[in-house]
N, C-alpha and C positions, 0 to 999 in steps of 0.2 A: 419109579425113577423117571427122570427126564433125560433125553439124549442131548448132549452138548457136542456140536460139531468140532469144536477145537479151533485153533487158529493162533494168530499173533496179536498181542495187545500191549498197551502201555501200562506197565505194572508199577505200583508205588505212587507216592506223592511227595512233593517238595514244599507243601503248604503248611503242614501241621507239625508232626513229630519227626525228629531226626531219623528214627529207625525205619521210617517208611520210604526213605530215599536210598539211592538216587532213582528217579524215574528212568525206566529202561524198557526196551522191547523184550517180551518173553513170549514163548510159544508153548502151547499145550496140544496134545493129541486128542482125538475124539474120545469122550468118556460118558458114562451115565452117572447121575447123581440123584440122591434122594430128594424128592420134592420138598420135604420138611425134615426138621430134626427128628431123630429117633425119640419116640414117646415113652413114657413110663409103661404103658400097656405093652408096647413092643419089646422093651427090655425085660419085662416080667415073663414073656413067653420064652425068651432066651434062657433066663434063669431057671424056669420051670423044666425046660428040656435038658439042660446041662448040669444044673446044680451049682453053677458058678458062684463064687464068693468074691465080692468086690473088695477093692483095697480098703475101703472104709469099714468093711465088716471083719477085718482081720486085726489082730494085735499089732501095734507098732513093733518093728523089729528091734530086739534088744541090742543088737550089734550097732544099729544106727542111733539109738537113743540110750546110751549107757547111764546117763544121769537120771533116768526115770525108773521108778519101781514098777512092778508088774501091774499094779492098780492104775498107774498113770499111763500105761501103754495099752489100755484097753481100747477096743474099736471106737472110732468116732471120726469126725471130719469138721471142716470149717463151715461156718454159717454166718450169713450177714445179719447184723443187728443194728437198726438205726440208732443214732445217738439221741440224747435228750435235747440237744440244741447245737448251735454252731461250734465247730472244733477246727483245729488246724488240719489241713488236708495232707500234711506231710507224713502222717503215721497211720497206715491202714489198720494197725492193731486196735484202733479205737472203735472200728465198726465190724471187724471180723473177730469171731470167737470160736474156740475149739469146743465142740459139743460131743461128749460121749454118746454113743448110740445113733449119731446122725449118719444116715446112709440114703441110698436111692429110694428106699421105701418110705422113710421118714426123714426128709432132708434137714429138719430142724430138731432132730433128736427123738428119743422114745416118747416124750410127752407131746410132741408136735403132731400136726395133722398128717394123714397119709398123703403121699404125693398123688396129685390128680392124674388119672389115666391118660388124658388127652393133652397134657403138657409135656414139654421136652423133659426127658429124664435128666436128672442132675446128680451131683455127688458121685460122678464117675471119673476115674483117673484115665490117663492115656492108655494104660494096659487094659482097663475095663472096656474102653471104647474099641480098642483093637481086637479084643476077644469076641465082642459082639459082631464086629464086622466080618471076622473070619467065619463065625458060625453062620452068618447070613450069605456067605459066598461072595463077600465084597472086601473092601479095604477102606482105610481112611484116606481122605484127599491130601494131596500136596498143597502147600500154600498157594502156588501158582494156579492150580486147578480151582481151588476154592475162590480165589479173587476173580478169575475169569468168569466163573459161574455167577458170582455175586454182582458183577457189573451188568449182567443181563444183556450183553451185546452193545452197551453204550460206553464207548471208550472215553476216558477223560473227565467224566462227571465226578464231582466231589462225593456225592451220595449215590446210592443205588438208583435213585429216582430223579436225579438232576443236581443242580448246583445249590438249591435252597433247602434248608433243613425241614421247613414246613411249608410246602408250596400251597398257596391259597389258604394258609392257616390249618391245613390238614395234617394230622399226626400220621407219619408213615411207618413207624416201627415202635416196638415196646422198649422205650428208654425212660430214664428217670425224668419225672416232671415235677420241678420244685427246686428246693435248695438241698443239695447233697451235703452230708449223709443223714439229715434229720427230718426233712419235710418232703414227702413224696405225695403229690396230688393224685398220682396214678395215671397210667397210660390207657386212656379209654376205660378207666375203672380198675385196671390191673396194677397192683402195687408190687407184685413179684413176677413170676413167670405167667405167661398167658397161654391159652390153648393154641396149638399150632394152627397157623392159617388165620389168625385173628386180624391180621393186617394184609394189605394188598400184595400180591405176588410181583416179582420183578419181571423184566423183559423175557426171561426164559421160563416163566411160570413157576419159579421157586419161591417158597414162603419162608419168612423168618431168617433169611440170610443176614439181615441186619437186625440187631436188638434181640430181645428175649433171652438167649443164652449165648455166651461165647462158644466157639466150636473148635475141637481139636483138629490139628493137621499133623502130618508126619514130618514136617520140615523142622530141622533144628533151628533154633533162634540165633540170630546174630544181630549186632547193633546197627548194621547197615546191610542193605541188599548186596549180595554178590552177583554181579550182572551176568556172569557166565553160567549160572545155574537156573534150570527151570524148577508203662506198667501201671497199669491202673488196677491190677488185680492183686489179691493176696498171693504172694509167691511162697508157698510152704513146702514142707517135705525136704528130703535131702538126696533126691535123685541127682545123678551126675548129669543127666540130659535135661535141657529145657526145650520145649517145643513151641511152635508158633500157634497161638490162638487167634481166631479171626471172628469178626462180625460184631463185636460189642455185645452188651447185654442190657437187661432192665435196670442195671445199676449205673449205666453210663450217663453222665451229666456234663454239659458244656464247660462248667467251671472246673471240672476235675478230670474227666475222661471223655474227650470228644473223639471217641473211637468207634462210633457207629457209622462207619464208612468202609467201602470195599478195600481201600488201601491200608486201613489201620491194622495194627498187629500188637500182640502182647506176649511176653514170655511166660511160660509156666512149666514147673518141674513135672516130670512124668508121673510121680506118685501122688500128686495133689488132686483132691476133689473138693468142690465147693458147691454152694447153692446156685451158682450162676454159670456153670460150665456144662455143656452137653456136646453133642456131635451129630454128624450125619455121614452116610457111607457113599462110596463111589464104586463103580466097576469100569474096567476097560471096555471100550466099545469093540 
């Protein structure tokens, strides 16, 4: 973990998406934050010790899905599948599919490859991430803590590294390279998640705060910031609560999801897991 001194900063943005505003001063107390997202290897240690069963490994609740029979409620999760060519970007169902057997071990289903040990763990719901954090003697960050850490001590920059998306032509994070959702040239060769730390750290020495995977926070989502308090994703499930995701992912592309910035945010229901959502933990200092 890295120690963050805390302080006051300008939170949000008025340049891009409406839910990022209004820009306002926010303060955070000192805290510690994981240098990188939790990896598959780390999550496997948690499961081995506790026997924890993730949301994606359980049957869908019959009470929530009365229209489905038992076979249709078997464990599974959402996975990204590129389309065969250009499609309308108004319907995310064209590139997200429900895969029986998809979980943190095999993000693309039973027939898919095993999740790499050194990549961020994916296919984890909010409850799964919170359970891991409690086991690790930590917690999940608030949105304000996460954004403060992602900015790396540089208030007001559009991106975590400055105002240009690719300074000097250099790719700074694992984001979609090509035409979404069908042509991905790969971020330095990675067309999905990449090993943590494959791209340069920010000013606080934190890696993958931007791109690679979206990260859970504890903050409830609202369509505008409430200044008195410190969707470009598939939104599935039927949880009553929607939390703020931060950081963008390897699926973020300028023409569809220019959310690989510290101020960017996206709503997600607590019970949803996908191939591009992970998390990291924090502790009070």
